[in-house]
DRENROKE-512554 format. One record per residue (C-alpha): residue in one letter; x, y, z; residue number from 1. Coordinates in steps of 0.2 Angstrom, whole numbers, always signed. Layout:
<atoms>
(atom "a",(X,Y,Z),NUM) ...
</atoms>
This chain:
<atoms>
(atom "a",(-247,-167,-160),1) (atom "n",(-251,-185,-165),2) (atom "t",(-252,-187,-184),3) (atom "i",(-259,-202,-194),4) (atom "e",(-251,-203,-211),5) (atom "n",(-257,-215,-225),6) (atom "n",(-243,-217,-239),7) (atom "n",(-251,-228,-252),8) (atom "g",(-258,-240,-239),9) (atom "v",(-273,-243,-229),10) (atom "v",(-276,-235,-212),11) (atom "n",(-290,-242,-201),12) (atom "i",(-295,-231,-186),13) (atom "t",(-307,-240,-174),14) (atom "g",(-305,-230,-158),15) (atom "g",(-295,-217,-149),16) (atom "t",(-297,-198,-149),17) (atom "i",(-292,-189,-165),18) (atom "s",(-289,-170,-168),19) (atom "q",(-293,-161,-184),20) (atom "g",(-279,-161,-196),21) (atom "a",(-271,-177,-188),22) (atom "i",(-276,-188,-203),23) (atom "t",(-268,-186,-220),24) (atom "g",(-269,-197,-236),25) (atom "g",(-286,-204,-231),26) (atom "a",(-291,-217,-219),27) (atom "n",(-306,-230,-216),28) (atom "i",(-313,-223,-200),29) (atom "t",(-326,-235,-191),30) (atom "g",(-325,-229,-173),31) (atom "g",(-317,-216,-161),32) (atom "e",(-319,-199,-154),33) (atom "f",(-315,-184,-163),34) (atom "t",(-313,-165,-159),35) (atom "y",(-320,-161,-176),36) (atom "n",(-334,-169,-187),37) (atom "p",(-326,-183,-198),38) (atom "e",(-342,-185,-208),39) (atom "n",(-333,-184,-225),40) (atom "e",(-320,-197,-219),41) (atom "i",(-331,-212,-214),42) (atom "p",(-337,-226,-226),43) (atom "d",(-355,-230,-230),44) (atom "g",(-364,-239,-216),45) (atom "y",(-357,-228,-202),46) (atom "k",(-363,-212,-194),47) (atom "v",(-356,-197,-184),48) (atom "v",(-365,-193,-167),49) (atom "e",(-361,-177,-158),50) (atom "t",(-358,-180,-139),51) (atom "e",(-364,-169,-125),52) (atom "n",(-346,-163,-122),53) (atom "g",(-345,-156,-140),54) (atom "s",(-334,-170,-147),55) (atom "y",(-340,-182,-161),56) (atom "e",(-341,-201,-161),57) (atom "v",(-341,-213,-176),58) (atom "r",(-353,-227,-174),59) (atom "v",(-361,-241,-184),60) (atom "g",(-375,-233,-194),61) (atom "d",(-394,-236,-193),62) (atom "p",(-401,-250,-205),63) (atom "i",(-406,-242,-222),64) (atom "a",(-410,-258,-231),65) (atom "k",(-417,-275,-228),66) (atom "i",(-420,-292,-236),67) (atom "g",(-435,-300,-227),68) (atom "n",(-432,-297,-209),69) (atom "v",(-413,-295,-210),70) (atom "e",(-407,-277,-209),71) (atom "y",(-391,-269,-217),72) (atom "t",(-382,-253,-214),73) (atom "t",(-377,-252,-232),74) (atom "i",(-385,-257,-249),75) (atom "q",(-369,-265,-255),76) (atom "a",(-369,-277,-240),77) (atom "a",(-387,-282,-244),78) (atom "i",(-383,-285,-262),79) (atom "e",(-368,-295,-257),80) (atom "a",(-379,-306,-246),81) (atom "a",(-392,-308,-259),82) (atom "e",(-394,-326,-266),83) (atom "g",(-405,-330,-281),84) (atom "e",(-419,-318,-285),85) (atom "t",(-419,-306,-270),86) (atom "t",(-429,-290,-266),87) (atom "i",(-420,-277,-256),88) (atom "d",(-431,-264,-247),89) (atom "l",(-424,-247,-244),90) (atom "t",(-430,-241,-227),91) (atom "a",(-424,-223,-227),92) (atom "n",(-417,-209,-239),93) (atom "v",(-399,-213,-242),94) (atom "i",(-384,-202,-248),95) (atom "l",(-371,-214,-254),96) (atom "k",(-352,-211,-252),97) (atom "n",(-348,-225,-264),98) (atom "t",(-356,-232,-280),99) (atom "v",(-367,-247,-277),100) (atom "v",(-361,-261,-289),101) (atom "i",(-372,-275,-295),102) (atom "a",(-360,-290,-299),103) (atom "e",(-362,-302,-313),104) (atom "g",(-375,-315,-309),105) (atom "k",(-385,-306,-296),106) (atom "n",(-404,-304,-298),107) (atom "i",(-409,-290,-288),108) (atom "t",(-426,-280,-286),109) (atom "l",(-422,-264,-277),110) (atom "n",(-438,-258,-269),111) (atom "l",(-435,-239,-265),112) (atom "a",(-452,-239,-256),113) (atom "t",(-454,-220,-260),114) (atom "w",(-437,-216,-253),115) (atom "t",(-423,-207,-262),116) (atom "l",(-406,-215,-266),117) (atom "s",(-393,-202,-271),118) (atom "a",(-374,-199,-272),119) (atom "a",(-364,-183,-276),120) (atom "d",(-351,-183,-290),121) (atom "k",(-352,-201,-294),122) (atom "n",(-363,-215,-302),123) (atom "v",(-376,-220,-289),124) (atom "i",(-378,-238,-296),125) (atom "r",(-367,-247,-308),126) (atom "n",(-373,-264,-315),127) (atom "d",(-359,-275,-320),128) (atom "g",(-368,-290,-327),129) (atom "g",(-383,-293,-316),130) (atom "t",(-401,-291,-317),131) (atom "l",(-408,-276,-308),132) (atom "t",(-426,-270,-306),133) (atom "i",(-428,-253,-298),134) (atom "q",(-445,-249,-291),135) (atom "n",(-456,-236,-282),136) (atom "g",(-444,-221,-278),137) (atom "t",(-431,-210,-285),138) (atom "i",(-412,-211,-289),139) (atom "t",(-403,-196,-292),140) (atom "r",(-385,-189,-292),141) (atom "t",(-379,-172,-286),142) (atom "g",(-364,-161,-289),143) (atom "d",(-354,-155,-305),144) (atom "v",(-344,-170,-310),145) (atom "v",(-350,-179,-326),146) (atom "g",(-358,-196,-323),147) (atom "y",(-374,-205,-322),148) (atom "s",(-387,-210,-309),149) (atom "v",(-388,-227,-316),150) (atom "n",(-374,-234,-327),151) (atom "n",(-379,-251,-335),152) (atom "a",(-361,-257,-340),153) (atom "s",(-368,-274,-344),154) (atom "g",(-383,-285,-339),155) (atom "e",(-401,-280,-338),156) (atom "i",(-411,-266,-330),157) (atom "r",(-429,-263,-328),158) (atom "v",(-437,-247,-321),159) (atom "e",(-455,-249,-313),160) (atom "n",(-464,-234,-306),161) (atom "a",(-447,-226,-302),162) (atom "t",(-439,-209,-306),163) (atom "i",(-421,-208,-312),164) (atom "t",(-414,-191,-313),165) (atom "r",(-397,-185,-320),166) (atom "g",(-394,-199,-332),167) (atom "l",(-396,-217,-336),168) (atom "y",(-382,-224,-347),169) (atom "t",(-382,-241,-355),170) (atom "s",(-368,-248,-366),171) (atom "g",(-376,-262,-377),172) (atom "s",(-386,-269,-362),173) (atom "k",(-404,-272,-360),174) (atom "m",(-415,-259,-352),175) (atom "t",(-434,-260,-350),176) 
</atoms>
């Protein structure tokens, strides 16, 4: 049997057919056909689609956020593309695999537009020195690991007409 092993490095899988148990040590799966559902092994911005023959394909995900008319498959990609004061509109419910990070100097309005942004066993959003306004929806975290829905490590956070469950933490930063 073919085996893909990751020993303290990065393995990128972009195609081929992979059987269950063939990957050990983690990988960054962005394509390929699988005999099992690799949902827990793909990064944000990708999706798993079951095919007619019962196998599973990893494909680029559907857009879940936009800045103006430009669509993004991850919130992080939209944040990284943001320049100046920028509004990012969520266009679907999103369950994150990775914490969204607001970098120092970013000025973001995250318009949830009645959608829910969530993550299991990790912070949903961490503000590392930016200005973040959260509007019009819900941010929550699930699971049993201790953490916060929103962690304001530094910078400023405003919450307007939004619900944040399972914790909002700030360490000497401004929150309104």
